[in-house]
N, C-alpha and C positions, 0 to 999 in steps of 0.2 A: 504494500499499499504505501509506504514511504516513496518507492521507486516510481510509482505512479503519479504521485505528487511533484516529484522532482521532474519528471518529463512534462506535466502540465506547465509548471513554471518556467521551464526551459522553452517551451511552445509559446507561452503568453509573452517572455521577454522576446522571443525572435521576431513575433508579431509585433509588439512593440516597436520594436529597431527598424523593422520594415514601414510601418507606418511613419514614423519619424522623419525616415530619409523621404517618403513621399512628400510629407507637410513641409519639409523644408525646401524640396524642387517647387512644390507650389507658390510658397511664398516668394521664391525668386522669379518665378513667372509673373505673379501678380507685382513685385516691383518692376520688372521689365514693362508689362503692360501697362502700369501708371505712369511711368516715365513716357513711353511711347504716345498716351493719350494725351498727356500735358503737352507734349512737341507738337502733336496734331492741332490740339486746340489753339496753342499759340499760333502757329501757321494760318488756321481759318482767320484767326481775328487780323493777323496782318493781312491777309487777303482782303478781307471784307473792308479794311480801311483802305486799301489801295484803291478797290471799286470804286467806293465812296468819292476818294480823291479825284480818280481819274472821270468820273461821271461828273463831277462838278467842272471841271475843266475841259473835258472834250465837249466839241458840239455835239448836239442830240442828231443835226441833220444826216440824212442818209443821202447817197447818190441820187435816189429817185424822189427824194422830198423837193420841191420848190423851196426858193429863199425864202418866201413869206412864210412856210411853216417854221423854218427853222428861227424866224425873226419871234414868231409867237411861243416856240418854246425857250427861247431866251428869256424873252419877257415872264414868263411863266417861272422859270428858273431864278431869275434875278429877284421876282417878288419874294419867292420862299426864302432866298439868300439874304434878303434884306429883313425878313421876319420869321427868324427860324425857329421860335417857340410859338408862333401862333398858328392856329387850326384854322382854316380855310374852307367854306362850301364854294362850290364853282361860281354861283351867281356872285357872291362876296369876292372873289377874284377878278372875275370880269369888270365889277364895279371899281374895283382898287386899279385896274390897268386900263380903265376907260374903253374896254370891249363890248360889242353888242351884248345883250342879255335875252335874245330870243332865244326859242329852244334849239334850233338847229346849230348854232355858236356853242351854247353850253354843251349839247352833245360831243361836239369835237373837242372841246376842252375835257371833258369827262374822258375822252379816249386818250388824250394826250397826257392827263394825270395818271392815267390807269398806267401806261407805258411807263411813265417817270418812278410809277412805286414798283413795278416790276423790275425795273432796274436798279432800285433800292436806293434811289435819291428821294424819295418820298415815302412816309406811313399812312396807314389810314387809321387815327385814333378812334373813329367811330364810323358809323354809316353815313356816305357823304362828307366826312371831312378827310381832310389833307393837310398834313404838315410835313415840313423838311424832317429827313432821316436823322439819326442821330450817330 
């Protein structure tokens, strides 16, 4: 019986040693993954900042857009740059910029604001509200 207990204790010690090695290996993997995750998150923040800076500096006009559209985009971007903390409704933005407030004109601007939102330049803090992105 004493031999059985010794065998059991030896077996338990071997299992303990095996699990301890596995736990150490997992801790090293977690440490490595935590470092890799922190590096990836830092890079994502850098890329988001670069995208915002370039979006502010780069003209929003594409080769297929007429100069008039580019001027409208620039006026919109300038308004948000001048009032970075203010939330605008499309009609309020039109009034600020002296643009027509008829439905077709407002719809064109909604489309432009949607594009600027998708590009990350603007955010939508509420339905129908637009604000310069942070």
